[in-house]
C-alpha positions in Angstrom: 127.6 118.7 31.8 128.5 117.8 35.7 131.3 120.3 36.3 128.6 122.8 36.9 129.6 124.6 40.5 126.4 124.7 42.3 125.5 127.9 44.2 124.0 128.0 48.0 120.6 129.2 46.3 120.8 125.9 43.9 120.9 124.0 46.6 118.1 125.8 48.4 115.8 125.2 45.3 116.4 122.0 44.3 115.9 120.9 48.1 112.1 122.1 47.4 112.3 120.3 44.5 112.5 117.3 46.4 110.4 118.3 49.1 107.8 118.3 46.0 108.5 115.1 44.3 108.2 113.2 48.2 104.5 114.0 48.2 103.5 112.1 44.7 105.0 108.9 47.2 101.4 107.7 47.7 100.2 108.2 44.1 102.7 108.2 41.0 103.1 104.3 40.8 104.7 103.2 38.1 105.9 106.4 37.9 108.9 108.2 39.6 108.3 110.6 42.0 109.5 113.9 40.6 109.5 117.5 41.7 110.1 120.8 40.0 110.8 124.1 40.5 110.8 127.1 38.3 113.2 130.5 39.6 113.0 133.4 37.9 114.9 136.6 39.3 115.9 134.7 42.5 111.9 134.0 42.7 110.3 131.2 42.4 107.7 131.2 39.7 106.2 128.2 39.4 106.6 124.5 41.4 105.0 121.2 40.8 105.1 117.0 41.3 104.2 114.8 39.3 100.6 112.7 41.2 99.6 110.4 38.9 100.7 107.9 36.1 99.2 109.5 32.7 98.8 113.6 34.2 101.2 116.1 33.7 104.6 115.4 35.3 106.5 118.0 37.9 107.5 120.1 34.6 104.0 120.5 33.2 103.0 121.2 36.3 105.9 123.9 37.1 105.1 125.6 33.9 101.4 126.1 34.3 101.6 127.4 37.7 104.1 130.1 36.3 102.9 130.8 33.1 104.5 133.4 30.9 106.7 133.9 33.5 108.5 130.5 32.5 110.5 132.2 29.9 114.0 132.7 30.9 113.3 131.1 34.3 115.6 128.1 35.6 114.5 124.6 36.0 115.4 122.3 39.2 114.7 119.3 38.6 114.4 116.2 40.6 114.8 113.9 37.7 116.3 114.2 33.9 113.5 115.3 31.6 111.8 113.0 30.3 112.5 112.8 25.8 110.1 110.9 24.9 106.2 110.3 23.8 104.3 108.1 26.4 100.9 108.9 27.9 102.1 112.4 27.9 104.4 114.6 25.6 108.4 114.9 26.8 109.0 117.2 29.2 112.6 118.1 27.2 110.4 119.9 24.8 107.9 121.8 27.1 110.7 123.3 29.0 112.2 124.1 25.8 109.1 125.6 24.4 108.4 127.6 27.4 112.0 129.7 27.0 113.6 128.0 30.0 117.5 128.9 29.8 118.4 126.4 32.4 118.2 123.3 33.7 119.6 121.7 36.7 118.8 118.2 37.6 119.5 116.3 40.5 119.9 112.6 38.5 120.0 111.5 35.2 117.0 109.4 34.5 118.1 105.3 34.4 115.5 104.6 32.1 116.6 103.8 28.4 114.3 105.4 26.8 115.6 108.8 28.4 119.5 108.2 29.8 120.7 111.5 29.0 118.0 112.0 26.1 116.2 114.6 27.7 119.1 116.5 28.8 121.3 116.2 25.0 117.3 117.5 23.6 117.9 121.1 26.4 121.4 121.8 25.5 120.9 120.6 21.8 118.7 124.2 22.1 121.2 126.2 23.4 120.0 125.9 27.0 122.1 125.5 29.8 122.0 122.7 31.3 123.7 120.6 35.0 123.4 117.6 36.8 123.8 116.0 40.4 122.8 118.6 42.4 121.5 116.4 45.5 121.7 113.2 43.8 121.6 111.1 46.7 118.8 112.8 48.0 117.3 111.9 44.9 117.7 108.9 44.5 116.3 108.1 48.2 112.8 109.7 46.6 112.2 106.5 43.9 114.6 103.4 45.6 112.3 101.2 43.6 112.2 102.6 40.1 115.9 103.2 39.8 116.1 99.4 41.0 114.1 98.1 38.4 115.3 100.2 35.7 119.3 99.5 36.7 118.5 96.0 38.3 115.3 94.3 36.2 114.3 93.8 40.4 111.1 95.5 42.5 112.9 96.8 45.7 111.4 95.5 48.6 110.9 96.0 51.8 110.1 93.2 54.3 108.2 94.6 57.8 107.8 92.3 60.6 107.0 92.6 64.1 108.1 91.2 66.9 108.5 91.2 71.1 111.8 92.0 72.4 112.7 88.5 72.4 112.4 88.0 69.0 108.9 86.1 68.9 106.1 87.1 66.6 103.9 85.2 68.4 102.6 82.9 71.4 103.5 79.2 70.5 99.6 79.0 69.9 99.4 81.1 67.7 98.0 84.1 68.9 99.5 87.3 68.1 97.1 90.5 68.5 98.6 92.1 69.4 102.7 92.5 70.3 102.8 95.9 68.7 100.8 99.4 69.8 98.7 101.6 68.1 100.7 103.8 67.0 103.0 101.0 65.3 100.0 99.6 63.4 99.3 102.8 62.3 103.1 103.5 61.6 102.3 100.2 58.6 99.2 101.5 57.4 101.5 104.5 56.1 104.3 102.6 55.0 101.7 100.2 53.3 99.7 103.2 51.4 103.2 104.3 50.0 104.2 101.0 48.6 103.4 99.5 45.0 102.5 96.7 45.8 102.0 94.3 49.5 103.4 90.8 49.2 102.5 87.8 51.9 102.6 84.0 51.1 98.7 81.9 51.4 99.3 81.2 55.0 99.2 84.7 56.2 95.8 85.3 54.2 94.8 81.8 55.3 95.7 81.8 59.1 94.9 85.6 59.5 92.2 85.9 56.9 93.9 89.1 56.1 92.3 91.4 54.1 96.2 93.5 53.4 94.6 96.8 52.5 95.6 100.3 54.0 92.7 101.0 56.5 92.6 104.8 55.5 91.0 105.3 59.3 94.0 103.9 60.7 96.4 106.2 58.7 98.1 108.6 61.5 98.3 111.6 59.3 96.2 113.3 56.4 98.0 112.4 53.4 99.9 114.9 51.4 97.1 114.9 48.6 94.1 115.7 47.5 93.5 112.4 45.9 92.3 109.3 46.9 94.4 106.7 49.0 95.4 104.4 46.4 95.5 100.8 47.6 98.2 98.7 46.6 97.9 95.7 44.5 97.7 93.1 47.0 99.8 90.0 46.3 100.1 85.9 47.0 101.8 83.5 46.6 99.7 80.5 46.7 101.7 77.7 45.3 99.2 75.0 45.8 96.0 76.6 45.0 94.4 77.1 48.7 93.0 80.2 48.1 89.6 80.3 47.5 86.7 83.4 46.9 85.1 83.7 50.6 88.6 85.1 52.0 88.3 88.4 53.4 90.9 89.5 51.1 88.3 89.3 48.3 85.7 91.1 49.9 87.6 94.4 49.3 87.4 95.5 45.5 90.9 96.4 44.8 93.0 94.3 42.4 95.0 91.1 43.9 97.3 89.1 41.5 97.7 85.8 42.5 101.0 83.7 41.9 100.9 79.8 41.3 102.7 77.4 39.6 99.5 75.9 37.5 96.1 77.5 37.5 92.8 76.2 39.3 90.1 76.4 36.8 87.3 75.5 39.1 86.8 78.8 41.1 85.1 81.6 39.9 86.9 85.0 41.4 86.1 88.4 41.1 87.0 90.2 38.1 89.6 92.2 40.1 91.9 88.8 40.7 94.1 87.7 38.1 96.3 84.9 38.3 100.0 84.4 37.4 101.7 81.4 36.6 105.4 81.6 37.6 108.2 78.7 37.0 108.2 76.2 39.7 111.1 75.3 42.3 111.0 72.2 44.3 107.2 72.6 44.0 106.3 76.2 45.0 106.8 79.3 43.1 110.3 80.4 42.0 111.0 83.0 44.6 113.3 84.8 41.7 111.1 84.5 38.6 108.4 85.9 40.6 110.3 89.3 41.5 111.5 89.2 37.8 108.4 88.9 36.5 106.7 92.0 39.0 109.1 93.8 38.2 108.0 93.5 34.3 104.7 94.2 35.3 106.3 97.9 36.2 105.9 96.8 40.4 108.9 99.2 41.8 108.5 99.0 45.2 107.1 96.2 46.9 105.9 95.8 50.8 106.3 92.2 52.3 104.4 91.5 55.1 104.7 87.7 55.3 104.9 84.7 57.7 108.8 83.5 59.1 108.3 81.3 55.8 108.0 83.7 53.4 110.2 86.0 55.0 113.1 83.6 55.1 112.8 82.1 51.7 112.9 85.6 50.4 115.9 86.3 52.8 117.7 83.0 51.6 117.3 84.3 47.9 118.9 87.7 48.4 116.0 88.9 47.7 114.8 92.0 50.2 116.4 94.6 50.3 115.4 96.8 53.4 113.7 94.8 57.1 111.9 97.5 59.0 110.8 95.5 62.7 108.5 97.0 65.0 109.7 95.8 68.3 107.8 95.2 71.2 108.3 96.0 74.9 107.3 92.7 75.6 108.9 88.9 76.1 106.8 86.1 74.7 109.3 83.3 76.0 110.8 80.7 74.0 107.9 78.8 73.0 107.2 81.7 70.9 107.3 81.6 67.5 110.8 83.2 65.7 110.4 86.0 62.5 112.2 83.9 60.3 112.6 80.4 59.4 115.7 79.3 57.0 118.4 76.9 56.6 120.6 76.2 59.7 123.4 78.0 59.6 127.2 76.1 60.8 129.2 79.0 60.8 128.9 82.6 62.2 130.9 83.6 58.5 127.4 82.4 56.7 125.1 85.2 59.6 123.2 87.7 57.1 124.9 90.6 58.6 122.7 94.0 58.1 123.2 97.2 59.3 120.9 99.5 60.8 120.2 103.2 59.1 117.6 104.1 61.5 116.3 103.5 65.1 113.4 105.4 66.5 110.5 104.7 69.0 107.1 104.8 67.7 104.5 104.9 70.7 105.5 102.8 72.8 107.6 100.6 70.1 110.4 100.4 68.4 111.0 101.1 64.9 114.7 99.5 63.3 115.5 99.9 59.7 118.1 98.1 58.5 119.9 96.5 55.0 121.4 94.4 54.3 125.5 94.5 54.5 126.8 92.3 52.1 123.8 91.8 49.7 125.0 89.0 46.7 124.8 91.6 43.3 122.4 89.0 41.8 119.5 86.8 43.8 120.8 83.4 44.0 119.3 81.2 41.3 
């Protein structure tokens, strides 16, 4: 299956499928982002992408556009066509019924319900199949979904903002605004692509934060006609310090509070739920909490937290990516630091990062980095 020799045209059509898949990144959760292109006689006769879980998959939308022209066509799909009945019928069966003669998938679906079964259905029907074309690019489309399927954990991006001397606030706590408007707009765009925004009770209490996507601050129109999806807001509140009067709860979108013990004394809005998580050192066990969130089908979590929680998540090897916005300002040695974690006494213990991107966002710099030697399993 993987010995297929891909042509220049194959690369071109799969590149188009990947571009289509990106258009679903604001709306598909918990499903993966998938694009599909149908080609017949070197002409694209149908294309589509998955938009919303429960609605048509990329293949279904491409087949609808192609109509009868799908017969005899080649399908380029960024992820193996599904083989099982979920909220929609299996796409492998749909491609077979439409008379497609060849299916090229960028990668095999790691979902145990699929995992090669979709391509097998097609091959058994006499349809030529191949996979592995632009696989790395396809994997980048769905880092969260793939990690959840392969490791049972969500992909976690930790966002931080600091001055050039690494401070997040003055000693008195003032921090508005360290970064400029362009960087803050970029944060809204990053939030909009995430399944959930995670923080601790301290951030909510100190900043009275709402943690929503501020639509009017998005730097560009989203590539979808659908309303902006508000990520689920997840708050770690080990001591049940949050109250319904906070600004966080003034927005009627889903909130999950992770705690170690239920507090039944408060009356919460219907969109707020509490989940009891195992305790560790009198606080929520962070590793257990992330496993639980994966079970709740959260793929990509955007962590916006204070130095303590960000440091604890770092120590537990739970962070997959750091996005740091650096402002051309100096706050001095008394300012608050980016991360707080256990004192290190050897350079062998430092957290080594690989810088993947460094770009200017307005007057600020956005650095994207990943842990270089992260453990394969989180610390328990």
